C-alpha positions in Angstrom: 0.0 0.0 0.0 1.2 3.5 -0.7 1.3 6.3 1.9 -2.4 7.0 1.4 -3.5 3.3 1.6 -3.9 2.7 -2.1 -2.6 -0.4 -3.9 0.9 -0.3 -5.4 1.3 -0.9 -9.1 3.8 -3.5 -10.3 6.7 -1.2 -10.6 6.2 0.3 -7.2 5.9 -3.1 -5.6 9.1 -4.3 -7.2 10.9 -1.2 -6.1 9.8 -1.6 -2.5 10.6 -5.3 -2.5 14.1 -4.7 -3.8 14.7 -1.9 -1.3 13.6 -4.3 1.5 15.9 -7.0 0.1 18.9 -4.6 -0.1 18.2 -3.2 3.4 18.2 -6.7 4.9 21.3 -7.9 3.0 19.2 -10.4 1.0 20.0 -11.6 -2.5 17.6 -9.9 -5.0 15.1 -12.3 -6.5 12.5 -11.6 -9.0 9.1 -11.4 -7.4 7.8 -13.8 -10.0 10.4 -16.4 -8.9 9.6 -15.8 -5.2 5.9 -16.3 -6.0 6.6 -19.7 -7.6 8.9 -20.7 -4.6 6.1 -19.7 -2.2 3.4 -21.7 -4.0 5.7 -24.7 -4.4 6.5 -24.6 -0.7 2.8 -24.4 0.2 2.0 -27.3 -2.2 4.7 -29.6 -0.9 3.6 -28.9 2.7 0.0 -30.1 2.1 -1.9 -26.9 1.2 -4.9 -28.1 -1.0 -4.8 -27.1 -4.7 -8.0 -25.0 -4.5 -6.4 -22.8 -1.8 -3.1 -22.5 -3.7 -5.1 -21.2 -6.7 -7.0 -18.7 -4.5 -3.7 -17.6 -2.9 -2.3 -17.0 -6.4 -5.5 -15.2 -7.5 -6.3 -17.8 -10.1 -9.8 -19.1 -10.9 -8.4 -22.3 -12.4 -6.3 -24.7 -10.3 -4.6 -26.0 -13.4 -3.0 -22.6 -14.1 -1.5 -22.5 -10.6 -0.1 -26.1 -10.9 1.2 -25.7 -14.4 3.0 -22.4 -14.1 3.9 -21.9 -10.4 4.2 -25.3 -8.6 7.7 -26.6 -9.4 8.8 -29.4 -7.1 12.5 -30.3 -7.1 14.1 -33.7 -6.5 14.0 -33.4 -2.7 10.3 -32.8 -2.9 9.8 -36.1 -4.8 11.6 -38.3 -2.3 8.5 -39.1 -0.2 6.8 -40.3 -3.4 9.8 -42.5 -4.3 9.6 -44.0 -0.8 5.9 -44.7 -1.2 6.6 -46.4 -4.5 9.3 -48.5 -3.0 6.9 -49.7 -0.3 4.4 -50.6 -3.0 6.8 -52.8 -5.0 8.3 -54.4 -1.9 11.4 -52.3 -1.7 12.1 -49.8 1.1 
């Protein structure tokens, strides 16, 4: 929000975010990437798809899952363990 309580536009939001990152000694990341990281984190920690979509401002869950939820190898390990149990492995 700006000084008068109005919503920030995209440029203003990026400027404020980068100023905050710089002031706190954080590496600058694009807000788009931070958004994807946040949604991936929430998804891998059990937040239901319909809530992820709502959080992202999407009306279609498929959009959120396709473009923003990007699990890495570590996120896939529990699935691999489950598969191992199914086939008589681990």
